[in-house]
N, C-alpha and C positions, 0 to 999 in steps of 0.2 A: 404274655401281656405286652402290648405295644408301649413304646417309650413315649411318655407324655410330651417330652421336649420337642419331638419332631413330627407331631400330628398337626395337619393343617388347621388353621383357626376356624374354618367352616365346620369342622367336625369336633370342635373342642367340647361340646356338650355330650358327645358320645364317649368320651374318655372314661375309663373305669374310675371308680372312686379313689381319691387320694389317700395314701396311708397317713395315719395320724402322726407318725414319726416325721414324715416329710413336711406336713403342715407345721408341726412344732418347730422344726429347724428353720423353716422359712420365716415364720413370724417372730421367732426369737431374734433372728438376725435383723429383720426390719425394725423391730422394737429397739434394737441397740444402735442402729445407724440412721434411722429416718428422722432427720432434723427438718425444721422449717415450718411446722404447723400443718393443719389439715389439708390445704391445697397441695403442698409438697408430698404429703403422705399418699394422697390419692394418685398423684402422678407416678410415684414410685410403685404403688400397687398395680397400676395399669401396666407399667413396663414389665413387672415380674409375672403377673397373673395372665395377662393377655398376650403380650409380645413374646416373652421368653418361654413360659411353661405351657401356653395355649390351654389353660384350664377353663377359661371362659372366652366366649366371643366378644368382640367389641360391643355388639348390640346388647348382650346380656349384662356386660359391665356397666353400660350406660343406664340400663333399667335399674340396676342396683344403686347407682349413684343418685338417680332421681328419687328413689324410694327412701334412702337414708337421709336425704335432705329434708324430707317431710317428717322425720322422727326427731324428737328432742335428744340432746346428748351429743357427744363427740362423733362427727360424721366418719372420720377415718377409722376410728375404733369400730364403729358399727359396720363399716365395709369389711374389716378383718373378720368380725364375727359372722357376717353374712356369707362371705366367701368360704369360711370354715364349714358353715352349715351346708352349703351347696356341694362341697367337695367330699365331706365325710359325715354328714348327718348331725345328730344332736351332739355326739362326742366332738365332732369337728367344730361345732359352734363354740363349745367351751375352750377347746385347745387354741383355736384361732384368736379369740379375744384375749384369753389369759396370757398367752405367749407374747402377744403384741404389747400388753400393758406391763407385764412383769419386769422387763429390763428397765423401763423408765421409772417404775416404782422403786426398784432397788437403787438406782442412781440418785433419785431425789431424796430417798431416805438417808443415803450416805452423806449427801450434801447438807441435809438438815442436821445430822449429827455433828458435822464439822462446823456448821453455823453456830450451834449452841456452844460448842467447845471453844471456838476461837473468836466468836463474837462478830462475825461478818461473813461476806461472800468474797471469793476471789474475783479478779477482774476478768470479765468475759468479752471485753471489747475486741480483742484480736480474733477470738474464735468466731464471733458473730460476723465480723468483717469478712472472714473467709468463707463462711457457710452461705450467707445470703445470696451472693451472685450465682453460686452453683445451684442453689435451690430454685432461683428464678429461671435458670436455663432448663431445669427439669420440668417445672410447671409449664413453660412455654412449649416444650416438646409434647407433653401430654395433651395440652389444649389443642395443638395442631392436629394430632392424631384423632382425638375424640370428636372434635368439632366437624371433621370431615364425615363422620358417621352420623352425628346427631342432627346436623343442619341439612335436612333432606330436601327442603323446598324453599323457594324464594320467600314464602310467608314466614317460615321458621328462621330464615336468615335475617329478615327485618326484625323479627321478635328478638333474636339474639343481640342485635345492635341496640335495640331499645332497652333490653334488660341489662346489658353491660353499662349503659349510661346511667340507668336507675341505680344499679349497684354502686357505681362510682360516686353517686350523689348521696349515698348512705340510706337508701330505702330499706326498710326492715326486711331481712331475708325471707321470713315466712310469708309476709305479704307479697313480696315479689314472686316467690315460687307459686303460690296459689293463684295469683292473677295471671301469670303466664300459662299455667295449666288450664284455667277457666277459658282464657282467650282461645287457646288451640282446640279445646274441647268444643266450645260453641262454634268456632269457625268450621270444624269438621261437621258438626250436626246441622247447622243452619245453612251453610253455603255448599259444601261438597255433598252432603247427604240430603240437603233440601228438606230438613225438618222431619226426617223419617224416624229419628230416635228421640222423640220428645220426652218420654219417660226417663230415658237414660240421662238426658241433659238436666232434667229436674233433679234426679238423684245426685248428679254431679254437683249442682249448685248447693243442695242441702248438705252433702258430704263436706264440701269445701267450707261452708259456714260453720258446720259442727267442728271441723278440724281446727279452724281458727279459734273457736271458743275454747276448745279443750287445751290447745297447745300455746296459745298466745296470751289470753287474758289471765290465766293463773300466775304467770310470771310477773304480772304487774301488782299482785296482791302484796300488801305490806306484811312484813314479819312482826311478831310481837315485839313490844318495845324493850323488854328486859327478860333475858333468859340466862340463868347461871350456867357456867360451863359444866359439862359432864359427858361421859361417853354416850349416854342415851341421847341427849340433845345433839351431840356431834353426829351420831348416826342418822337421826331423823332429818337434820338439816341437809346433809349431803345427799340423802335419798331424795328429798324434795328437789334439790338443785338438779340432780341427774334426771329426774322424771319430767321436769317442766322447762328447764333452761333451753332456749333456742337461740343459736347464734354462735359467735366465735369466742375465743378465750377472753377477748376484751369485754364481752357482755358478762362473762363470768366474773371478771374483775369488778365491774360495776355493782353486781349483786353482793359480792363478798365485802366490798367497801361499805355499802349501805347497811348490811346486817352485822357483820363481824367487827367492824371498826366503830361505826357511829351509833348503832342501836345497842349491841350486846357488849361491846368493849372487850371482846376476846383477844383482839390483836391491835397493835398500833399501825398507823399508816405506813411507817417504814417497814415493818414486818410483812405487811401485805404486799408492798412493792417488791420486796426481796422474794417472797413466795412466788409472785407472778414471773419475776425474772428467771427463777430456777425452772419453772414450767416451760418457759420459752427457749432456754438455751440447752435443755436436755432433749434427747431424741424421744420419739414416741408421743403419746397424747398430751395436749396442753392441760388437760384436766388433772394431771398429777400434781398440780398446785394444791389440790386437796390433801395429797400425801404429805407435803411439806407442812401444811397447817396442822394436820393431825399429829405429826411428830413434835412440832413446837409445843402443842398443848398437852399431849399425853404420851410422848415417847413412841416406842414401836407399836404398842396396841392401838394408839390413836392413829398412827399412820396407816396401819392395815385396815382399821375400821372405816376411816374416811375414804380410802381408796375403793374398798368393796362397795360402800354406800353410793358413791357418785357414779360408778360404772355399772352397778347391778341393773338399773332400769333399762340400759341399752340392751343387755342380754335378753331381758323379758320382752322388750319391744320387737327385737328381731325374731325371737321364737314365735311370737304371735302373728307377725306380719309376713313371715317367710313364705307361706303358701299363697299369698294374695297376688304377687307380681305376675305369675303365669296367667291367672284368671283375668287380671286387668288387661293384659295384652290381647286377650280374645275378644274384648269389647271394642268396637271402633271408637266410641266416645272416650272410654277410659284410657284406651291406648293413646289417643290424641292428647288427652290430659297429661299422661306420663311423658309424651314427647315435649310438651311445653315446659314441664317441671325440669326435665333433663337439660334443655337449652338454658333455662334460668340458672341451673346449678353450674353450668360452664361459665355463665356470665359472672357468677359470684367468684369462681376461681380466677377469672380474668381480672376482676377488680382487686383480688388479693395479690395477684402477680404485679399489678401496677403499683400498689402500695409498697410491696416488697422491693420492687425495682428502684423506686425513689430512695428508699432507705439504704439500699445496697450500693447504688452508684453515686449517691451524694450523702454520705454519712454525716451526722451532726454530733459534735462540731466537726466541720469539714477538715479532712486531712488529705493532701495531695497524694501521700504515700498510700493510704487506704483506698482513695478514689481510683488511682491507676491500677492497684492490685485487683479491685473489683471488676474493672473493665476487662483486664486480661483474663481473669477467672471466668467471667461470663462468656467471652468469645471462645476460650479454650474448651470450656464445658460443652458449649453448643456443638463444636466440631467433634469432640469425642463422643457425644451422645448420638448425633445424626450420622456421622461417617463411620465410626468404629464401634458403635453399639456398646460402649463401656457401661458397666453396671452403675446406676446413679448413686448407690450407697457408697461405693468406693470414691466417687467424685466428691461427695459431701465430706467424707472423712479427710480426703486430700485437701479440700478447701479449708477445712478447720485447721489442719496442721500448718498450711501455708500462712493463714491469717495469724496464727499464734507466732510463727517465726518472724513475720513482718512486724508484729507488735513488739516483740522482744528486741529486735534489731533497731 
């Protein structure tokens, strides 16, 4: 059996299926060390899966990135699930997703136990000050590598710039992705193909409108005004969130605030902010905020139930959509649509990097000590990533340790 580590990237799809043990080890490690949110997770996955192990080609990875951005739920977790499916079938789908989620769930549960026992959270200021600049360097490295593959034409380059500006202005992510896909699909059909695929373009327009209706509008529906707490309502609520929520962890915060704080009064505003902070400072998916809330309300059973409920729809969506991507690539119009979605996905990553960079290099309240530390960490991380190919996970952990040391001193 050839060694996966040394097979050229062009032949990555010919590599024999990955052992479940190797998948489990990789995603358990990533779930333990992948700080920084979805954009950082995807950057780390690209480095591990494409550059180091050659399990997927860059083009295949980009197709997956575009696909998961069209699915509700946490994108980086869905990438882990999808990669597991491609490398080891249905068993790999479960192993990849569960092993990526499990470490974060365990950490958040432990923090929730300490929160209830000691009545508050430890200070994470130093940890975040050290992690953010390293994560920014990791995202920038991934953006550089992926954009060179995704931006294939001057038209896609112009679309990338426009999408990045729109993302920075706060345009809804789903709207941005669908518009970018429609623009590239219609450009391919009307200009380059000169109207040869009219039926395909009509199907594309109807599919995009249906997708918008299914994924976008249900998230705007108000929840019932009064729901007493119980394990049943907890399960159903987070199943609904996992099935329809589209966007970042900040969108999740908005929904939780409206439902659990103002309508149902399950949490106080302070508890919700603490739950959100725990989801952000722990590695792995940001949606483990649900784990914290479940533990606060019903102990370990609540934590497990809330976690399973919010992530279960992602497993179902990937299982259903897995066979569709190769078929989409065979159609000129659908393939062009996927190119546009991919470019818009990278634009969303770039907007996240910009926001993260401002928070990392100019922390509020501003401290010269943390500001200088952030600049040094950003430059050092960029050099270590680009010149010496150091594993990003170790850089993130090193940044966290250095940030804590500076904070203590």
